[in-house]
Steps between C-alpha positions, in 0.01 A plus 500: 500500500181454697442761769265492794365788699626502860365791702585797277776345287529249216731213590643252255354152523856370522748625753871453555572325828852558629533201730714310252726752332817373331791468743877487480688182582198326653494749788134595559603830657712609202254617236636519147401865460579522130269206421233624742510848343440346156206298635341804664552713188356230272197452722432875527544566129263213421217634711554354844435764762464280811816398681523298820782468750557446871774564751574130541564435132870466417606588854339842470659583166187451288349823632824687441527378141130572434535857628824562315377391158134601518612853589585542130124520430241751620381375839135559410529261203535179703399337825764350727366266767734438791385210712569508871557166666444573867679316774277344762 
């Protein structure tokens, strides 16, 4: 894995974006948590330490899934970016 220095941490050159997690029955709000957990675990164990999510992804469930499954790892070992899409 290639890492790049960002401020005082080394971030993986590849990140896992959670805008398109697997879903159940074609329902974008129903994340297939078992499949998503495997994806997150695989990414983490293969050196990815940058994860990206936002409230609007999967009807707000992307952030919940990210928090639930990334909590298995030490919080200081990864970076979780949560994008805010403001309403104007």
